[in-house]
C-alpha positions in Angstrom: 102.9 77.6 -9.1 106.1 76.2 -7.7 107.2 74.9 -11.1 107.1 78.4 -12.4 108.6 80.0 -9.3 111.7 77.9 -9.3 112.0 77.1 -13.0 115.2 79.1 -13.5 117.1 77.1 -10.9 115.5 73.7 -11.4 116.7 74.0 -15.0 120.3 73.8 -13.8 122.1 70.5 -14.1 122.2 68.7 -10.9 119.2 70.5 -9.3 115.9 69.7 -11.1 112.8 68.7 -9.1 114.7 66.4 -6.8 117.1 69.2 -5.7 114.2 71.6 -5.3 112.5 69.0 -3.1 115.7 68.8 -1.0 115.6 72.5 -0.4 111.9 72.4 0.5 112.6 69.8 3.1 115.6 71.6 4.6 115.6 73.8 7.7 118.3 76.5 8.1 119.0 78.2 11.4 120.2 81.8 10.7 121.7 83.6 13.8 121.8 87.3 13.1 119.4 89.3 11.0 121.8 92.2 10.2 123.9 93.2 7.3 125.0 89.6 6.5 121.8 87.9 7.6 119.4 90.0 5.6 120.8 89.2 2.1 121.4 85.5 3.2 117.8 85.2 4.3 116.4 86.7 1.2 118.5 84.4 -1.0 117.5 81.3 1.0 113.8 82.0 1.1 113.9 82.9 -2.6 115.6 79.6 -3.4 112.8 77.7 -1.6 114.3 76.6 1.6 111.4 75.2 3.5 112.0 76.4 7.1 114.0 79.3 8.3 114.7 79.8 12.0 115.9 83.4 12.6 117.5 84.3 15.9 118.3 88.0 16.7 117.5 89.9 19.9 117.9 93.4 18.4 115.5 96.0 17.1 115.8 97.9 13.9 117.7 101.2 14.1 118.2 103.9 11.6 121.9 103.1 11.3 121.0 99.6 10.1 119.2 100.7 6.9 122.2 101.4 4.6 123.0 97.7 4.6 120.0 95.7 6.1 117.7 95.7 3.1 114.8 93.9 4.7 114.0 96.9 6.8 112.5 100.4 6.0 112.4 103.7 8.0 109.0 102.8 9.3 110.4 99.6 10.9 112.8 101.5 13.3 112.2 100.3 16.8 110.6 97.1 15.8 112.1 93.6 16.6 114.3 92.6 13.6 113.1 89.0 13.5 109.4 90.0 13.3 110.0 92.6 10.5 112.3 90.1 8.7 109.7 87.4 8.8 107.0 89.7 7.4 109.3 90.8 4.6 110.4 87.3 3.7 106.8 86.1 3.6 106.1 88.7 1.0 109.0 87.2 -1.0 107.8 83.7 -0.6 104.4 83.1 1.2 104.9 79.4 1.3 108.0 79.5 3.4 107.8 78.5 7.1 109.7 81.1 9.1 110.3 81.0 12.9 111.2 84.4 14.5 113.1 84.0 17.7 113.8 87.4 19.4 116.4 86.1 21.8 120.1 86.2 22.4 121.8 82.9 21.5 123.3 81.3 24.6 125.0 78.0 25.5 121.6 77.0 26.9 119.4 77.5 23.9 121.9 76.8 21.1 121.8 73.0 21.2 118.0 72.9 20.9 118.0 75.4 18.1 120.8 73.7 16.2 119.0 70.3 16.6 116.1 71.6 14.6 118.2 72.6 11.6 119.7 70.9 8.6 122.4 73.5 8.5 123.5 76.5 10.7 124.3 79.9 9.2 126.1 82.2 11.6 125.6 85.8 10.6 126.1 87.2 14.1 129.5 88.7 13.5 130.2 87.8 17.1 133.0 85.3 17.9 131.5 84.2 21.2 128.3 83.2 19.4 130.3 81.5 16.6 132.1 79.3 19.1 128.8 78.4 20.8 127.2 77.5 17.5 130.4 75.6 16.5 130.2 73.5 19.6 126.5 72.7 19.2 126.8 72.0 15.5 129.8 69.7 16.0 127.9 67.8 18.7 124.8 67.4 16.4 126.9 66.6 13.3 125.5 69.7 11.5 127.5 71.9 9.1 128.2 75.5 10.1 128.5 78.3 7.6 130.1 81.2 9.5 130.5 84.7 8.0 131.8 88.1 9.1 132.5 91.5 7.6 134.1 94.7 8.7 135.2 97.8 6.8 135.8 96.8 3.2 136.6 93.1 3.8 134.8 89.9 4.8 135.0 86.1 4.9 132.8 83.1 4.9 133.5 79.4 5.4 131.8 76.1 5.7 132.9 74.0 8.7 132.1 70.6 10.2 130.2 67.8 8.4 133.1 66.2 6.5 135.5 69.1 7.2 137.3 70.4 10.3 135.2 72.5 12.7 135.5 76.3 13.2 137.5 75.9 16.4 140.1 73.9 14.6 140.7 76.7 12.0 140.3 79.5 14.5 141.5 78.1 17.8 141.7 81.6 19.4 139.8 84.9 19.4 141.7 87.9 18.0 143.4 90.1 20.5 141.3 93.1 19.4 137.8 92.8 17.9 136.3 95.5 15.7 132.7 96.0 15.1 130.5 97.8 12.6 129.4 100.5 15.1 133.0 101.6 15.9 134.9 100.7 12.7 132.2 101.0 10.0 131.3 98.7 7.2 130.3 99.2 3.5 126.8 97.8 2.8 127.9 96.3 -0.5 130.5 94.2 1.4 128.0 92.7 3.8 125.8 92.1 0.7 128.5 90.1 -1.0 129.3 88.1 2.1 125.7 87.4 2.9 125.1 86.1 -0.6 128.3 84.0 -0.5 127.1 82.5 2.8 123.8 81.6 1.3 125.5 80.2 -1.7 127.7 77.9 0.4 124.6 76.8 2.3 122.6 76.1 -0.9 125.5 74.1 -2.3 125.6 71.9 0.8 121.8 71.5 1.0 121.7 70.4 -2.6 124.6 67.9 -2.2 126.6 69.6 -4.9 130.1 68.3 -5.7 132.6 69.4 -4.7 131.2 69.9 -1.3 131.6 73.5 0.1 132.6 72.0 3.5 136.3 72.9 4.0 136.2 76.1 1.9 137.1 79.5 3.3 136.4 82.5 1.1 137.9 85.9 1.8 136.6 89.0 0.0 138.8 92.1 -0.5 136.3 94.9 -1.1 139.0 97.4 -2.0 140.3 95.3 -4.9 137.2 93.4 -5.7 138.9 90.0 -5.3 138.0 86.8 -3.6 140.5 84.2 -2.5 139.7 80.6 -1.5 141.5 78.5 1.1 141.0 74.7 1.3 141.2 73.7 5.0 140.0 70.1 4.6 143.4 68.6 5.7 144.0 71.1 8.6 145.5 69.3 11.6 143.4 69.0 14.8 143.6 71.8 17.2 146.1 71.4 20.0 145.0 74.1 22.4 142.9 73.0 25.3 139.2 73.9 24.8 137.7 77.1 26.3 133.9 77.0 26.5 131.3 79.6 27.1 128.6 78.8 29.7 125.2 80.4 30.3 124.6 82.8 33.2 122.3 80.3 34.9 125.1 77.7 34.8 127.2 79.7 37.3 127.3 77.9 40.7 127.8 79.4 44.2 131.0 77.5 44.6 132.5 78.9 41.4 135.3 81.5 41.6 133.7 84.2 39.5 135.9 87.0 38.1 134.3 90.0 36.5 136.8 91.5 34.1 134.9 94.7 33.5 135.9 98.0 35.0 133.8 99.8 37.5 133.1 102.5 34.9 131.9 99.9 32.5 129.7 98.1 35.0 129.3 99.6 38.5 127.8 96.4 39.9 129.6 93.1 39.5 127.9 90.3 37.4 127.2 88.2 40.5 127.1 89.0 44.2 130.0 86.6 44.9 132.1 87.8 41.9 135.5 89.2 42.4 136.4 92.2 40.2 139.9 92.1 38.5 141.2 93.7 35.4 142.6 91.2 32.8 146.2 92.4 33.3 146.1 91.2 36.9 145.7 87.5 35.8 147.0 85.1 36.7 149.2 86.8 39.3 146.3 87.9 41.4 145.1 84.3 42.0 146.5 81.8 44.4 147.8 78.4 43.2 145.4 76.3 41.1 142.8 74.3 43.0 139.9 72.1 42.0 137.5 75.1 41.9 136.1 76.2 38.6 137.1 79.8 37.5 134.4 81.6 35.6 135.7 84.7 33.7 133.1 87.3 32.7 133.2 90.3 30.3 130.9 92.0 27.9 131.7 90.2 24.6 133.8 87.3 25.8 137.0 88.6 24.2 138.8 89.6 27.4 137.6 86.5 29.2 138.9 84.3 26.4 142.5 85.7 26.5 142.5 85.8 30.3 141.3 82.2 30.2 144.2 81.2 28.0 146.7 82.7 30.4 145.2 80.8 33.3 145.3 77.6 31.3 149.0 78.2 30.5 149.6 78.9 34.3 148.2 75.5 35.2 144.5 76.3 36.1 142.6 73.3 34.8 139.0 74.4 35.2 138.2 77.6 33.4 134.8 78.7 31.9 133.8 81.9 30.1 130.7 84.0 30.3 129.8 86.7 27.7 127.5 89.1 29.6 126.4 91.2 26.6 125.7 94.9 26.7 
């Protein structure tokens, strides 16, 4: 049965039965079962990747359906990972699929990454990407990270024998769009999702040249793809900023909630101080040995406030993305 199922790809030079066996022995952690994750998952399970671990806390909504092709109207309200697992099993009943309906955090990321041969980030969330990058770098696993917005998208393969994500993108953007607010074309997420799966398959198959160190940018308005080789990028010089889990916050930490009262009437922690990002670092006294924990919804405001504190001489800064 497997000989027939995979005959069209095992016929390719450099794959054959040995390459197919490599795919069958591989495990891929896919974080995000949305517009990028759905086509990537379908491609990976169709190619015969033996174990897929899918992480996504969300439920299917009607607004997902124009680009998230694993779901149907009858699935609205159901956990994405469960619906995706059932759909993928219909494509390939022999695949092992683990559905994890949880938010990725600094606490669970290392254990999940350790189970995988390769990590595919389809979350379209920079805070999650940095968490995965740190865990993948620590475990020596490659990270394929992808994102799409509007008519454009990008995907790259980091780590392994190439620089990690943080080296190429040492800072978050000053403003972050999202599909809900800015929109996205379903065909663009489809292209990016398939490119992400393609990079993953190339790495799992040991193809040459290796995809590690490639960054592909897709311009959906002009239908063009450009490739950047970042294998020789210099090491990052900015001091690291790291996200921590909520349970890692200690009573002695100086916790600053950067959300407004309208956004969050109650602070994140009873001992948290509420300040708007523009007030930092002026609103703080001189640096001490205490750790400062900056909190916001997505991590973006915390990131840039943390950079300002580092530049002002505060040595111990951590970030917390609280989520919606």
